GUZA-214996 format. One record per residue (C-alpha): x, y negated, z negated. Coordinates in steps of 0.2 Angstrom, whole numbers, plus 5000, padded with zeros to 4 digits. Layout:
ROLO     x     y     z
ROLO     X     Y     Z
...
END
This chain:
ROLO     x     y     z
ROLO  4956  5209  5558
ROLO  4952  5203  5575
ROLO  4933  5207  5574
ROLO  4931  5197  5558
ROLO  4939  5182  5566
ROLO  4928  5183  5581
ROLO  4913  5185  5570
ROLO  4918  5170  5560
ROLO  4919  5160  5576
ROLO  4902  5166  5582
ROLO  4895  5162  5565
ROLO  4901  5144  5566
ROLO  4894  5142  5583
ROLO  4878  5153  5582
ROLO  4866  5138  5583
ROLO  4872  5134  5601
ROLO  4870  5152  5607
ROLO  4851  5153  5608
ROLO  4849  5138  5619
ROLO  4861  5146  5631
ROLO  4852  5162  5630
ROLO  4835  5153  5634
ROLO  4843  5145  5649
ROLO  4848  5161  5656
ROLO  4830  5168  5654
ROLO  4824  5156  5667
ROLO  4838  5158  5680
ROLO  4832  5167  5696
ROLO  4841  5184  5695
ROLO  4836  5200  5701
ROLO  4819  5206  5694
ROLO  4816  5221  5683
ROLO  4800  5225  5692
ROLO  4787  5217  5703
ROLO  4773  5222  5691
ROLO  4776  5208  5679
ROLO  4760  5212  5669
ROLO  4767  5228  5663
ROLO  4784  5220  5659
ROLO  4776  5206  5650
ROLO  4767  5218  5638
ROLO  4782  5229  5635
ROLO  4793  5214  5631
ROLO  4779  5206  5620
ROLO  4777  5222  5610
ROLO  4796  5222  5606
ROLO  4796  5204  5602
ROLO  4781  5206  5590
ROLO  4790  5221  5582
ROLO  4806  5210  5579
ROLO  4795  5196  5572
ROLO  4787  5208  5560
ROLO  4804  5214  5554
ROLO  4809  5196  5550
ROLO  4793  5192  5541
ROLO  4793  5208  5530
ROLO  4812  5204  5526
ROLO  4808  5186  5521
ROLO  4791  5190  5513
ROLO  4797  5204  5502
ROLO  4814  5199  5495
ROLO  4822  5185  5504
ROLO  4841  5184  5504
ROLO  4849  5167  5500
ROLO  4864  5169  5512
ROLO  4870  5158  5526
ROLO  4882  5145  5530
ROLO  4890  5133  5519
ROLO  4901  5120  5528
ROLO  4899  5132  5543
ROLO  4907  5146  5534
ROLO  4899  5163  5528
ROLO  4892  5161  5510
ROLO  4881  5172  5499
ROLO  4873  5167  5482
ROLO  4872  5186  5477
ROLO  4872  5204  5483
ROLO  4854  5207  5488
ROLO  4849  5226  5489
ROLO  4830  5225  5486
ROLO  4816  5224  5498
ROLO  4820  5229  5516
ROLO  4838  5227  5511
ROLO  4837  5243  5502
ROLO  4833  5252  5519
ROLO  4845  5242  5530
ROLO  4859  5231  5526
ROLO  4855  5218  5540
ROLO  4836  5218  5543
ROLO  4835  5200  5548
ROLO  4848  5204  5562
ROLO  4839  5219  5567
ROLO  4824  5208  5569
ROLO  4834  5195  5579
ROLO  4841  5209  5591
ROLO  4823  5215  5594
ROLO  4818  5197  5598
ROLO  4832  5196  5610
ROLO  4828  5212  5619
ROLO  4810  5208  5620
ROLO  4813  5190  5627
ROLO  4825  5198  5639
ROLO  4812  5210  5645
ROLO  4799  5196  5646
ROLO  4810  5186  5657
ROLO  4809  5200  5670
ROLO  4828  5197  5673
ROLO  4839  5211  5676
ROLO  4854  5200  5671
ROLO  4846  5196  5654
ROLO  4844  5215  5651
ROLO  4860  5221  5657
ROLO  4872  5207  5652
ROLO  4863  5196  5638
ROLO  4857  5210  5627
ROLO  4874  5219  5626
ROLO  4883  5202  5624
ROLO  4872  5197  5609
ROLO  4873  5215  5601
ROLO  4892  5212  5602
ROLO  4890  5195  5594
ROLO  4879  5201  5580
ROLO  4891  5216  5577
ROLO  4906  5204  5574
ROLO  4896  5192  5563
ROLO  4890  5207  5552
ROLO  4908  5213  5551
ROLO  4914  5195  5546
ROLO  4899  5194  5533
ROLO  4904  5211  5526
ROLO  4922  5206  5524
ROLO  4916  5191  5514
ROLO  4904  5202  5503
ROLO  4917  5215  5500
ROLO  4930  5202  5494
ROLO  4916  5194  5483
ROLO  4907  5210  5476
ROLO  4920  5224  5478
ROLO  4914  5241  5472
ROLO  4896  5235  5471
ROLO  4896  5231  5489
ROLO  4905  5247  5494
ROLO  4892  5257  5484
ROLO  4878  5248  5493
ROLO  4886  5252  5510
ROLO  4888  5270  5505
ROLO  4869  5272  5502
ROLO  4862  5260  5515
ROLO  4864  5260  5534
ROLO  4871  5244  5543
ROLO  4859  5244  5557
ROLO  4847  5259  5558
ROLO  4833  5257  5544
ROLO  4830  5271  5532
ROLO  4811  5274  5531
ROLO  4811  5285  5516
ROLO  4804  5276  5501
ROLO  4797  5261  5512
ROLO  4780  5263  5504
ROLO  4787  5261  5486
ROLO  4796  5245  5492
ROLO  4780  5238  5498
ROLO  4772  5242  5482
ROLO  4785  5235  5471
ROLO  4787  5219  5479
ROLO  4774  5206  5482
ROLO  4773  5199  5499
ROLO  4775  5180  5499
ROLO  4765  5174  5514
ROLO  4768  5155  5511
ROLO  4787  5158  5511
ROLO  4786  5167  5527
ROLO  4776  5153  5535
ROLO  4788  5140  5530
ROLO  4804  5150  5534
ROLO  4798  5157  5550
ROLO  4788  5144  5559
ROLO  4802  5138  5569
ROLO  4807  5155  5575
ROLO  4789  5160  5579
ROLO  4786  5144  5588
ROLO  4802  5146  5599
ROLO  4798  5163  5605
ROLO  4779  5160  5608
ROLO  4784  5145  5618
ROLO  4797  5154  5627
ROLO  4784  5169  5631
ROLO  4771  5156  5637
ROLO  4784  5148  5648
ROLO  4790  5164  5655
ROLO  4772  5170  5658
ROLO  4769  5154  5668
ROLO  4786  5156  5677
ROLO  4784  5174  5682
ROLO  4766  5179  5684
ROLO  4754  5178  5698
ROLO  4741  5189  5691
ROLO  4729  5174  5688
ROLO  4731  5167  5705
ROLO  4717  5177  5713
ROLO  4704  5171  5700
ROLO  4710  5153  5696
ROLO  4716  5139  5706
ROLO  4734  5134  5703
ROLO  4728  5118  5694
ROLO  4717  5127  5682
ROLO  4730  5140  5679
ROLO  4743  5126  5674
ROLO  4729  5118  5663
ROLO  4728  5134  5653
ROLO  4746  5135  5650
ROLO  4747  5117  5645
ROLO  4733  5119  5632
ROLO  4742  5134  5625
ROLO  4758  5124  5624
ROLO  4749  5110  5616
ROLO  4741  5121  5603
ROLO  4758  5129  5598
ROLO  4766  5113  5597
ROLO  4753  5105  5586
ROLO  4754  5120  5574
ROLO  4772  5119  5573
ROLO  4772  5100  5569
ROLO  4758  5103  5556
ROLO  4768  5116  5547
ROLO  4784  5106  5548
ROLO  4774  5091  5541
ROLO  4767  5101  5526
ROLO  4784  5108  5522
ROLO  4793  5092  5522
ROLO  4779  5084  5512
ROLO  4780  5098  5499
ROLO  4799  5096  5498
ROLO  4797  5077  5495
ROLO  4785  5080  5481
ROLO  4796  5093  5473
ROLO  4811  5080  5473
ROLO  4799  5067  5466
ROLO  4794  5078  5452
ROLO  4812  5083  5448
ROLO  4817  5065  5448
ROLO  4803  5060  5436
ROLO  4808  5074  5424
ROLO  4825  5067  5423
ROLO  4819  5050  5418
END
């Protein structure tokens, strides 16, 4: 199937797609609106919604599924947590992030071209993943598909899902710090690139200083979390090595 082949290609090259997406956010295309304050807050709300979906997906029942040798791979068929309401909640979160960042860019090109392009890319990746899961889990996966939407989350029973599953904040922090840093950094840079709403109150020098401070704080938090995560990983390896002696 051609869509599966395309999906496998995009899955292998997915790590190169977001840098290209980020570049297009800053290119001088036609603006969505001259009132960037409104555009910014609409885009930010969509981004935060996407981030929330990702955090809930990871914090409730994280799916161990990803690339092995740049190929689609899954350790098991996960149908709990948000996966009991939608087959691809992480990708739903990703699409919301892309929509939100496109709006934040205030670029008509990003909204009209980049959003449909990435929705197509994710559709092909999902079809490739589903082909793998169907081959691996057969009837079990077909039954799951019959009761759970591919994209549109089913909200019925969401309260029971939250009650039955403990939310793992530590896992969310260590799994999501990179994504969170990238979109927050991008939002800060887009705000600096697009806005003039501070110009009447602050000099350009002071305005730039505030943005630099914000970027420095975000970057410091990023590397702090990264350092703690790597230190804990080294400690686990050390303990595992000592137990084998």
